[in-house]
Each structure stands twice: as C-alpha cells, then as structure tokens.
C-alpha positions as CSV (number, residue, x, y, z in Angstrom):
1,M,14.4,-4.8,-8.4
2,P,11.2,-5.3,-10.7
3,V,7.9,-7.2,-8.0
4,T,7.8,-10.5,-10.0
5,R,5.7,-12.3,-7.3
6,I,4.6,-11.5,-3.7
7,R,3.3,-13.8,-0.8
8,A,0.4,-12.0,0.3
9,V,-2.7,-10.5,-0.7
10,L,-5.0,-8.8,1.1
11,F,-8.4,-8.4,0.0
12,E,-10.7,-5.7,1.1
13,V,-14.1,-7.2,0.2
14,E,-16.3,-5.1,1.6
15,T,-16.7,-1.5,1.9
16,R,-19.4,-1.6,5.0
17,C,-18.3,-2.0,8.4
18,N,-21.3,-1.9,11.5
19,L,-18.4,0.2,13.6
20,D,-16.8,3.4,13.0
21,C,-13.5,3.4,15.1
22,N,-11.8,6.3,15.2
23,Y,-8.1,4.9,14.1
24,C,-9.8,3.2,11.0
25,Y,-7.4,4.2,8.3
26,N,-9.7,2.9,5.6
27,A,-8.9,3.8,2.2
28,W,-12.4,5.7,1.2
29,K,-13.2,7.1,4.5
30,A,-10.1,9.6,3.8
31,V,-11.1,9.7,0.5
32,P,-14.4,10.5,-0.1
33,E,-14.8,10.0,-3.9
34,Y,-12.9,6.8,-3.6
35,P,-14.9,4.3,-5.6
36,R,-17.6,1.6,-3.9
37,G,-19.2,-1.8,-4.3
38,K,-18.9,-4.9,-4.8
39,L,-19.1,-7.5,-8.3
40,S,-21.2,-10.8,-7.9
41,T,-19.9,-13.9,-5.9
42,R,-19.0,-15.6,-9.2
43,K,-17.1,-12.3,-10.2
44,T,-15.7,-12.1,-7.1
45,I,-14.2,-15.2,-7.0
46,K,-12.9,-14.8,-11.3
47,M,-11.2,-11.7,-9.8
48,I,-9.5,-12.7,-7.1
49,R,-8.5,-15.9,-8.8
50,K,-6.7,-13.9,-11.3
51,M,-5.1,-11.9,-8.8
52,V,-3.4,-14.6,-7.0
53,Q,-2.3,-16.9,-9.5
54,E,-0.2,-13.7,-11.4
55,A,0.9,-12.3,-8.2
56,G,2.2,-15.9,-7.6
57,A,0.7,-15.5,-3.4
58,D,0.2,-17.9,-1.3
59,Q,-2.1,-16.3,1.4
60,V,-4.9,-14.1,1.4
61,A,-6.3,-12.0,3.9
62,L,-10.1,-11.1,4.2
63,T,-10.4,-7.5,5.2
64,G,-13.0,-4.5,4.9
65,G,-14.9,-2.8,5.8
66,E,-16.5,-5.4,8.1
67,P,-16.2,-9.6,5.9
68,L,-18.8,-11.0,7.6
69,L,-21.2,-8.7,6.6
70,R,-20.9,-10.3,3.6
71,D,-23.0,-12.9,3.4
72,D,-20.3,-15.0,0.4
73,L,-17.5,-14.3,2.2
74,P,-17.2,-18.6,2.9
75,D,-17.7,-19.4,-0.8
76,I,-14.9,-16.8,-1.0
77,A,-12.7,-18.8,1.3
78,A,-13.4,-22.1,-0.2
79,S,-12.3,-21.0,-3.7
80,L,-8.8,-19.8,-2.6
81,R,-8.3,-22.9,-0.2
82,L,-8.9,-25.2,-3.4
83,H,-6.1,-23.8,-5.0
84,K,-4.4,-24.1,-2.2
85,V,-4.2,-20.4,-0.5
86,Q,-4.0,-19.8,3.0
87,V,-6.9,-17.6,3.9
88,S,-7.2,-15.5,6.9
89,V,-10.2,-13.0,8.3
90,L,-10.0,-9.6,10.0
91,T,-12.8,-9.4,12.3
92,N,-14.1,-6.9,14.8
93,G,-16.0,-10.0,15.7
94,L,-19.5,-8.3,16.8
95,L,-21.3,-10.7,14.1
96,L,-18.6,-14.1,14.8
97,D,-21.4,-16.5,16.4
98,E,-20.8,-20.3,16.5
99,A,-22.3,-20.7,13.3
100,W,-20.1,-18.2,11.3
101,A,-17.1,-19.8,13.1
102,R,-17.6,-23.4,11.7
103,D,-18.9,-22.1,8.4
104,L,-15.1,-20.4,8.2
105,L,-13.1,-23.0,9.9
106,S,-15.0,-25.7,7.3
107,T,-13.6,-23.6,4.9
108,G,-10.3,-24.1,5.7
109,V,-9.8,-20.2,7.1
110,G,-6.6,-20.9,9.0
111,L,-6.3,-17.8,11.1
112,F,-8.2,-14.6,12.3
113,Q,-7.0,-11.8,13.7
114,L,-9.0,-9.3,16.0
115,T,-8.1,-5.8,17.5
116,L,-7.7,-5.1,21.0
117,L,-7.1,-1.7,22.5
118,S,-7.7,-3.1,25.9
119,T,-8.7,-5.1,28.6
120,R,-11.4,-2.2,29.7
121,E,-14.7,-2.3,27.9
122,D,-14.6,1.9,29.0
123,V,-11.1,2.5,26.9
124,H,-12.0,0.3,23.8
125,D,-15.7,1.3,23.6
126,A,-14.3,5.0,23.5
127,H,-12.6,4.1,20.2
128,C,-14.9,1.9,18.4
129,G,-18.6,2.0,19.7
130,K,-20.4,0.7,22.2
131,G,-20.8,-3.0,22.2
132,A,-17.1,-3.4,20.6
133,H,-15.5,-5.1,23.9
134,K,-18.2,-7.1,24.6
135,G,-18.4,-8.3,20.7
136,I,-14.7,-9.0,20.1
137,M,-14.0,-10.8,23.6
138,K,-17.5,-13.3,22.8
139,A,-15.9,-13.8,19.3
140,L,-12.6,-14.6,21.1
141,E,-14.1,-17.3,23.3
142,I,-15.8,-18.4,20.5
143,L,-12.8,-19.4,18.4
144,R,-11.2,-20.2,21.2
145,R,-13.6,-23.1,21.7
146,F,-13.0,-23.8,18.7
147,G,-9.8,-24.4,18.5
148,A,-9.3,-21.5,15.6
149,K,-5.9,-20.2,15.6
150,V,-5.9,-16.4,16.4
151,A,-3.4,-13.3,16.0
152,I,-4.6,-10.4,18.5
153,T,-3.5,-6.5,17.0
154,V,-3.0,-4.1,19.4
155,V,-3.9,-0.8,18.3
156,V,-2.2,1.7,20.3
157,T,-2.9,5.5,21.3
158,K,-2.5,8.6,23.6
159,Q,-6.0,7.0,25.4
160,S,-4.8,3.5,25.6
161,V,-1.0,2.7,25.7
162,D,-0.8,2.1,29.3
163,E,-3.2,-0.4,28.5
164,L,-0.4,-2.4,27.4
165,P,0.6,-4.1,30.3
166,A,-2.9,-5.0,31.6
167,L,-3.5,-6.1,27.9
168,I,0.1,-8.4,27.6
169,R,-1.1,-10.2,30.9
170,M,-4.6,-10.7,29.4
171,M,-3.3,-12.8,26.2
172,H,-0.7,-14.8,28.2
173,S,-3.2,-15.7,30.6
174,I,-4.9,-17.3,27.8
175,G,-1.5,-18.6,25.9
176,Q,-1.4,-16.1,22.9
177,Q,2.0,-16.3,22.6
178,T,2.2,-13.3,19.9
179,F,0.4,-10.1,19.1
180,L,1.2,-7.1,16.9
181,L,1.5,-3.6,18.4
182,N,0.6,-1.1,15.6
183,R,1.5,2.4,17.1
184,Y,-1.2,5.0,16.5
185,N,-1.2,5.4,12.5
186,P,-3.2,8.2,10.7
187,G,-6.3,7.8,8.5
188,G,-9.6,7.3,7.2
189,K,-12.2,9.8,8.5
190,R,-9.7,11.9,11.2
191,V,-7.6,12.1,8.4
192,R,-10.0,13.6,6.1
193,E,-10.9,16.1,9.0
194,G,-7.5,17.1,10.4
195,N,-7.8,16.6,13.8
196,F,-5.7,13.1,14.4
197,A,-3.3,14.5,17.2
198,D,-5.1,13.2,20.1
199,L,-4.8,9.6,19.1
200,M,-1.1,9.6,17.9
201,L,1.7,9.2,20.0
202,D,4.9,11.3,20.8
203,R,8.2,10.1,21.0
204,E,8.2,9.5,25.3
205,E,5.0,7.5,24.6
206,T,5.5,5.4,21.9
207,Q,9.2,4.6,24.4
208,R,6.4,3.7,27.0
209,M,5.0,1.3,24.6
210,L,8.0,-1.0,22.9
211,R,8.8,-0.9,27.2
212,Y,6.0,-2.2,28.1
213,A,6.3,-5.1,25.0
214,Q,9.8,-5.6,26.0
215,E,8.9,-6.2,29.4
216,G,6.7,-8.6,28.2
217,A,8.5,-10.6,26.5
218,R,10.8,-10.5,29.1
219,M,8.2,-11.6,32.3
220,Y,6.2,-14.3,30.0
221,G,8.4,-15.2,26.9
222,M,6.0,-13.3,24.6
223,K,7.1,-12.6,20.8
224,P,5.7,-8.8,20.2
225,A,6.3,-7.4,16.8
226,V,5.7,-3.9,15.2
227,A,3.6,-3.4,12.4
228,V,3.6,0.1,11.9
229,P,6.6,1.5,11.6
230,V,8.5,2.9,14.0
231,P,11.5,5.0,12.3
232,P,15.1,4.8,14.4
233,C,14.7,8.5,14.0
234,V,11.8,8.1,16.3
235,V,13.5,6.0,18.8
236,D,16.8,4.2,19.2
237,R,15.4,0.0,17.8
238,K,18.3,-1.5,19.7
239,R,17.0,-0.5,23.1
240,Y,14.6,-3.0,22.7
241,P,15.5,-6.2,21.7
242,Q,13.6,-8.8,22.4
243,V,10.8,-6.7,20.2
244,R,10.2,-7.5,16.3
245,F,10.5,-4.3,13.9
246,A,8.9,-3.9,10.5
247,G,9.7,-0.8,8.1
248,C,7.8,-0.1,5.0
249,S,7.2,-3.2,2.4
250,A,6.3,-1.0,-0.4
251,Y,7.4,-2.0,-3.6
252,T,9.1,-5.4,-3.4
253,D,8.0,-8.9,-2.9
254,N,7.1,-8.8,1.2
255,A,4.1,-5.9,-0.1
256,Y,1.3,-6.6,0.5
257,Y,-1.0,-5.2,-2.0
258,T,-4.7,-4.2,-1.4
259,L,-7.3,-5.0,-4.0
260,D,-10.8,-4.3,-3.4
261,P,-13.8,-5.2,-3.8
262,L,-14.0,-3.6,-7.5
263,G,-10.5,-5.1,-8.4
264,N,-8.6,-1.9,-7.8
265,V,-4.8,-2.4,-6.6
266,R,-3.2,-0.2,-4.5
267,M,0.1,-0.6,-2.8
268,C,-1.5,-1.3,0.5
269,N,-4.7,-0.7,2.5
270,H,-3.6,2.6,3.8
271,S,-2.7,3.7,0.5
272,P,-5.7,5.1,-1.2
273,V,-4.1,5.6,-5.3
274,I,-5.1,3.4,-7.4
275,L,-1.9,1.5,-9.4
276,G,-4.8,-0.1,-11.9
277,N,-7.3,-2.4,-12.0
278,I,-6.8,-6.3,-12.2
279,Q,-10.1,-7.4,-14.2
280,E,-8.5,-5.1,-16.9
281,S,-4.3,-5.2,-16.1
282,P,-1.7,-8.1,-15.4
283,F,-1.0,-8.0,-11.4
284,L,2.5,-7.5,-12.9
285,E,2.2,-4.8,-15.2
286,I,0.0,-2.9,-12.2
287,A,2.9,-4.0,-9.5
288,N,5.8,-2.5,-11.8
289,G,4.5,0.5,-13.0
290,P,5.8,4.3,-12.8
291,L,3.1,5.2,-9.6
292,C,4.9,2.1,-7.7
293,Q,8.3,2.9,-8.6
294,E,7.8,6.5,-7.3
295,W,8.0,4.3,-4.0
296,L,11.9,3.5,-4.5
297,D,12.3,7.2,-6.1
298,V,10.7,9.2,-4.3
299,R,11.7,10.2,-0.5
300,P,10.8,13.3,1.7
301,E,14.0,15.6,2.3
302,F,14.2,15.1,5.7
303,C,15.4,11.2,4.2
304,V,17.5,11.7,1.7
305,P,20.9,11.6,3.9
306,C,19.6,8.7,5.6
307,P,21.5,5.0,4.9
308,G,18.7,3.4,6.8
309,W,16.4,4.7,3.7
310,A,15.9,0.9,2.5
311,A,15.0,-0.1,5.3
312,C,12.6,2.5,7.0
313,K,11.2,3.9,3.9
314,G,10.1,7.2,5.7
315,G,7.8,5.8,8.3
316,C,4.6,5.2,6.3
317,R,4.2,7.7,3.6
318,A,0.6,6.6,2.4
319,V,-0.7,8.5,5.4
320,A,0.3,11.7,2.8
321,Q,-1.7,10.2,0.0
322,Q,-4.6,9.9,2.6
323,M,-3.6,13.6,2.8
324,G,-4.1,14.3,-1.1
325,N,0.2,14.8,-0.9
326,P,3.3,13.7,-2.8
327,L,5.5,11.0,-1.8
328,T,7.8,13.8,-1.0
329,T,5.8,14.5,2.5
330,L,7.3,13.3,5.9
331,D,4.9,10.7,7.5
332,P,3.0,13.4,10.4
333,Y,3.9,10.9,13.2
334,V,7.6,11.4,11.9
335,A,7.4,15.4,11.8
336,A,5.6,15.4,14.6
337,N,8.3,13.3,16.6
338,V,12.2,14.4,15.3
339,G,12.2,17.7,16.3
340,P,15.3,19.0,15.8
341,M,16.7,15.6,15.8
342,K,18.7,15.2,12.3
343,P,18.3,11.4,9.8
344,P,20.7,8.9,11.4
345,K,24.2,8.8,9.9
C-alpha cells in the first residue's frame, strides 16, 4: 500500500549540539559527508509548511542537534501552530530557562521531551558530559513549574540498566505516569568508530530492563512504552504484558519521516539515506519512491522465514545504513543476541 499521509514529522531544526552524548545516533555524526547547514527563518517556515501540508501531518516534533541553539525556534513553532499543528520540542535542557519556557509555551508548544539515564549525576554525565544532569533536572523543574506537559525518554545502556528502578520511582514521585524506554540503539560517532558494544544491551540485560519496567507498571500504575524495537526473537515480549512495544514503522502511515534543516527527507531520524528534498519534489512522490519501497521488499536473510516481519521489520535496520551497509544487513543488536536461535514460526 502506498503512503497517502502521515501523522507526524520529525524536523531536525539544527545540527549543532552543546553536548556530545555517547548514545547519540544523529545521522551526520555517523556519516561525516552528510550535508550540513540551515536556511533563513522565512525559508525554513515555508519549507516545513510545505512538508506538513503535503504529508497531511498534524504533529511536528522539533529536534536536532539541540533545537534551543536556534534563536528563531519560537517563530518556527508559532508558524506551525497557526496551521493547527501540534508542536513538541526535544531538548537536552541545558539552555532551557524561564524565558525559553515562557516563549515556547506562548507559541503553543504542547509537549517537551527530555532524556534521562539515571537519577545519579555521575551516571548520566558519564554518557552526556559534565553538567548534563544538572541541566536536565533544572529544565524539568522549570517546565513543571510552568505547568508544561513533559515526556521523559529513558535511554538504557549496559552502564545504566540497573539505574532504572530508582528512575522509575523518581518519575512516579513527580507524577510522571508514562515514559519511553529505549534500549541503546547504535548510531552516530560510535558506529563510525565501530566501538558501540560497550553500550549495547545483551539479552539478559534487555530482560532486566523490561522486568524493571513491568514492576514499575504494577507497583505505580505507570505506562511504559518501548520505542526502539526489541524483536520477539531476542525477548519473549508476552512476558511483559504491561509494557507497550513498538516496531519499525518505516514506509507506513505511522512512519515519522524526518526533515533536516536543508529540506532533505529521510525515512527516520536514524537513517542517513536522503530520499529527496522537499523543496524540489512533492512529499508523496518522495515517500513512495524506490528507496522507500525497499524497506518493505528487502529483508535480512535471517528474517525471511519470520511471520512477524510486518510488525517487527528486523529491529532497526537504519543502523546498517549508518554503517554503510544495505538493508539486508541484520540489526547488530539482533545479530549479537539471537545466537543459535531461529526466527519464531
């Protein structure tokens, strides 16, 4: 089925960042030759409006890099709200002060997404950089004081997996009932350098992560959702009925096609492959091109016999693209964890 519309667009408004997180999977960090730069405010607004209108989207997430490094962010958000588009901002929080919060909320930004790894400053900063934990906790306090809606994403690495129970208790204590739970997904400079194994979860660590989330759901009524795919050939997901699992949504109406600051469109924010440019081609032409169709037609050999392919799509194959490999390459997380197992029948 061709893509006829999508619900959400992920707009990378800025490629610069004031942190250098070791779990970051920005495509341009993996592929140094990826085009960088940005357009003027006027051209940027015109570009994102075209994307939204042609895609039929009613949600736009403003991300980066770090979007608060862009002074015209409130103008971009306001232009989208004028067209009744729901706007969210994904930020590391370092720059977010009362003035920023007031400006963005006044434009109608409806959601702020923050990423946490631990309640412990040393664990969080070891992944993100000195001062990162203080910055995000300050941002969380300001946003709560302003009554802003906040979503928390928890990135789980080998070093932080056992921090999850304390983090769940902290989120519950501040009234955060939902959270995204993302296993570390290889990308960015770690993929370019080929040294991501020290962060990537094994099967037993993945099971611990999910068990902690399940316990949090039972004890506190929380609603954890796993956004980065955990395929059923790695973990029996039926053992965690209170955890909501998502699969790869590529080339579906639920796909979060990604727009970079220059107008280049990609399948998602993890993939570095440019499908086309929204300033040069209509969105539906880009979204239904041959590079998109490959996401349905091409699969790793390991996944060929699996009946769950439509929902799973082999984990995250965009990692292979960051590594310069074809879509037939198995997600390294799956490859490292399936061992002698076979795909489910």
